[in-house]
C-alpha positions as CSV (number, residue, x, y, z in Angstrom):
1,M,-184.9,-60.7,70.1
2,D,-186.7,-57.2,69.2
3,P,-186.2,-56.9,65.5
4,S,-184.9,-53.6,66.0
5,K,-182.3,-54.7,68.0
6,M,-181.2,-57.8,65.6
7,A,-181.3,-55.0,62.6
8,Q,-178.8,-53.0,64.8
9,I,-176.4,-55.7,65.1
10,A,-176.7,-57.7,62.2
11,G,-175.9,-54.1,60.4
12,T,-173.4,-53.1,62.3
13,A,-171.8,-56.3,61.8
14,G,-171.8,-55.9,58.1
15,I,-170.6,-51.8,58.3
16,I,-167.6,-53.4,60.4
17,S,-166.6,-56.6,57.6
18,T,-167.4,-53.6,54.4
19,T,-165.0,-51.2,56.3
20,T,-162.3,-53.8,56.8
21,F,-162.5,-55.2,52.9
22,W,-162.7,-51.4,52.0
23,S,-159.2,-50.9,54.4
24,M,-157.3,-53.6,53.1
25,N,-157.7,-53.1,49.7
26,F,-156.9,-49.3,50.7
27,T,-153.9,-50.3,52.3
28,I,-152.6,-52.3,49.2
29,D,-153.8,-49.5,46.8
30,Y,-151.9,-46.9,48.5
31,L,-149.6,-48.2,50.7
32,T,-148.2,-51.7,49.9
33,F,-147.9,-50.9,45.9
34,P,-146.4,-47.5,45.5
35,A,-143.9,-48.8,48.0
36,L,-143.2,-52.0,46.1
37,L,-143.2,-49.9,43.0
38,L,-141.0,-47.1,44.9
39,G,-138.5,-49.6,44.9
40,G,-136.5,-47.2,47.5
41,V,-137.1,-44.5,50.1
42,P,-137.8,-41.5,47.8
43,K,-134.6,-38.8,48.5
44,A,-135.1,-35.7,49.9
45,S,-135.1,-31.8,48.0
46,S,-132.0,-30.3,49.0
47,S,-133.8,-27.6,50.5
48,S,-136.2,-29.6,52.1
49,K,-135.8,-32.8,54.8
50,H,-139.1,-34.4,53.6
51,S,-140.5,-36.1,49.8
52,P,-140.9,-33.5,47.7
53,R,-144.0,-35.0,46.9
54,F,-147.0,-36.2,50.1
55,L,-148.4,-39.0,47.9
56,T,-145.8,-41.3,45.1
57,P,-148.4,-42.4,42.7
58,S,-148.3,-45.8,42.4
59,T,-148.3,-45.7,38.6
60,D,-144.7,-44.0,38.6
61,S,-142.3,-46.8,36.9
62,S,-140.9,-49.7,39.1
63,Q,-137.7,-49.0,40.5
64,A,-138.4,-53.0,41.6
65,S,-137.5,-55.9,39.5
66,G,-140.4,-57.4,37.9
67,P,-139.7,-61.4,39.0
68,F,-139.7,-59.1,42.5
69,L,-142.8,-57.5,42.1
70,N,-144.9,-59.8,40.2
71,R,-144.3,-62.3,43.2
72,Q,-144.7,-59.3,45.8
73,W,-147.8,-58.6,43.9
74,Q,-149.0,-62.9,44.7
75,E,-148.0,-63.0,48.4
76,V,-150.4,-59.9,48.4
77,Y,-152.8,-61.5,46.8
78,W,-152.8,-64.5,48.7
79,R,-153.4,-62.8,52.3
80,G,-156.2,-61.1,51.0
81,H,-157.7,-63.8,49.2
82,R,-157.9,-65.1,52.2
83,W,-160.0,-63.1,53.9
84,G,-162.5,-60.5,51.4
85,P,-164.5,-63.3,49.2
86,L,-165.5,-64.5,52.8
87,S,-165.6,-60.4,54.0
88,A,-167.8,-60.1,50.7
89,I,-170.4,-63.1,52.4
90,L,-170.4,-62.1,55.2
91,S,-171.2,-58.1,55.1
92,G,-174.1,-59.2,52.4
93,A,-175.8,-61.8,54.9
94,S,-175.2,-59.0,57.4
95,F,-176.7,-56.7,56.0
96,M,-179.8,-58.4,54.3
97,T,-180.8,-59.6,57.7
98,A,-180.6,-56.0,59.0
99,A,-182.9,-55.1,56.0
100,W,-185.2,-58.2,57.2
101,F,-185.6,-57.1,60.4
102,S,-185.8,-53.6,59.6
103,S,-189.2,-51.9,59.6
104,S,-190.9,-53.0,56.2
105,K,-190.7,-50.9,53.4
106,S,-188.6,-48.2,55.7
107,N,-185.7,-45.8,54.8
108,Q,-183.5,-48.0,56.7
109,Q,-184.8,-51.5,54.9
110,Y,-183.8,-50.0,51.5
111,L,-180.2,-48.8,53.0
112,Y,-179.1,-52.1,54.2
113,A,-180.8,-53.6,51.0
114,T,-178.5,-51.6,49.2
115,A,-175.9,-52.0,51.4
116,A,-176.1,-55.8,51.1
117,V,-176.2,-55.4,47.1
118,A,-173.0,-53.3,47.1
119,A,-171.4,-55.5,49.3
120,V,-171.9,-58.7,47.4
121,S,-171.3,-56.3,43.6
122,V,-167.5,-57.4,45.0
123,V,-167.6,-61.0,43.7
124,P,-168.8,-60.6,40.7
125,W,-166.9,-57.5,39.6
126,T,-163.9,-60.0,40.8
127,I,-164.9,-62.5,38.7
128,L,-165.8,-61.5,35.7
129,V,-163.4,-58.3,35.7
130,M,-160.4,-59.1,37.9
131,V,-160.3,-62.8,37.1
132,P,-157.8,-62.5,34.1
133,Y,-155.4,-60.3,35.1
134,N,-155.3,-62.0,38.6
135,N,-154.8,-65.6,36.5
136,E,-151.9,-63.7,34.3
137,L,-150.2,-62.6,37.5
138,H,-150.2,-65.5,39.0
139,R,-149.0,-67.5,35.6
140,R,-146.1,-65.3,35.2
141,G,-145.5,-65.9,39.1
142,D,-145.6,-69.6,39.1
143,A,-143.9,-69.5,35.8
144,Q,-140.9,-67.3,37.9
145,L,-140.8,-69.8,40.7
146,A,-140.6,-72.5,38.1
147,A,-137.7,-71.3,36.1
148,G,-135.6,-70.1,39.1
149,E,-134.2,-66.5,39.6
150,K,-132.0,-67.1,36.3
151,D,-134.5,-67.2,34.1
152,A,-137.2,-65.5,35.6
153,E,-137.5,-62.8,33.0
154,Q,-137.5,-64.1,30.3
155,E,-140.2,-67.2,31.7
156,A,-142.5,-64.4,33.3
157,K,-143.3,-62.7,29.6
158,G,-145.8,-64.2,29.5
159,D,-148.8,-63.0,26.7
160,G,-146.5,-60.1,26.0
161,R,-148.1,-57.6,28.0
162,D,-145.9,-55.0,29.7
163,L,-145.8,-56.0,34.0
164,M,-146.0,-52.9,35.1
165,V,-149.6,-52.5,32.5
166,L,-150.7,-55.4,34.4
167,I,-149.8,-54.4,37.9
168,R,-151.7,-50.6,37.1
169,K,-154.9,-52.1,35.7
170,W,-155.0,-55.0,38.5
171,L,-154.7,-51.7,41.4
172,F,-157.5,-49.9,39.1
173,Y,-159.3,-52.4,39.2
174,N,-159.0,-52.8,42.8
175,D,-159.7,-49.4,43.4
176,I,-163.2,-49.6,41.8
177,R,-163.7,-52.8,44.2
178,A,-162.8,-51.4,47.1
179,S,-165.5,-47.7,46.5
180,L,-168.2,-50.8,45.8
181,A,-167.2,-52.2,50.3
182,L,-166.9,-48.2,50.8
183,G,-170.1,-47.9,49.1
184,A,-172.2,-50.5,51.3
185,T,-170.2,-49.6,54.3
186,L,-171.4,-45.6,54.0
187,A,-175.2,-47.2,53.1
188,G,-174.9,-49.4,55.9
189,V,-173.9,-46.6,58.3
190,M,-176.6,-44.3,57.2
191,A,-179.2,-47.1,57.4
192,S,-178.3,-47.6,61.1
193,L,-178.6,-43.9,61.2
194,Q,-182.0,-43.8,60.7
């Protein structure tokens, strides 16, 4: 097969994979958790039929109970964990394949290589920065399951950090992780347009 066609196919696979990863994380950060933190439908102002604010920040205080919020975080985590690591590896491999089949020392090759590094960088970011938060949130969620609903609040206290602080930090770090995938997508698109 023609090397330029191989680069195009591999680059497209990388773009699709990183776009999927970014979209999942964007949805978690800006749709799922704001809805969970809000705890209900926003009330419309008396002069308007719509919510007074278009975007409700995910860092507002939660109307949902701590045990509910922690367990929802665990559900979202496990669902995302099924695709996220595979997506990073698939994206990196696809972009590296595209770089390999691109013309030597071309802008396209450099852009695909940049996309590969950005796509795979979500793995060390997750391990080095996010895993401590993941572990604490999982520990609290598991303690809630073990204690039952009655004692869930007490069992989930953990290391003294407020659950909302942990969730906010996790969301912030998840935004950065999603931005790495978005950067990979943009570099991949720029390479494919060369």
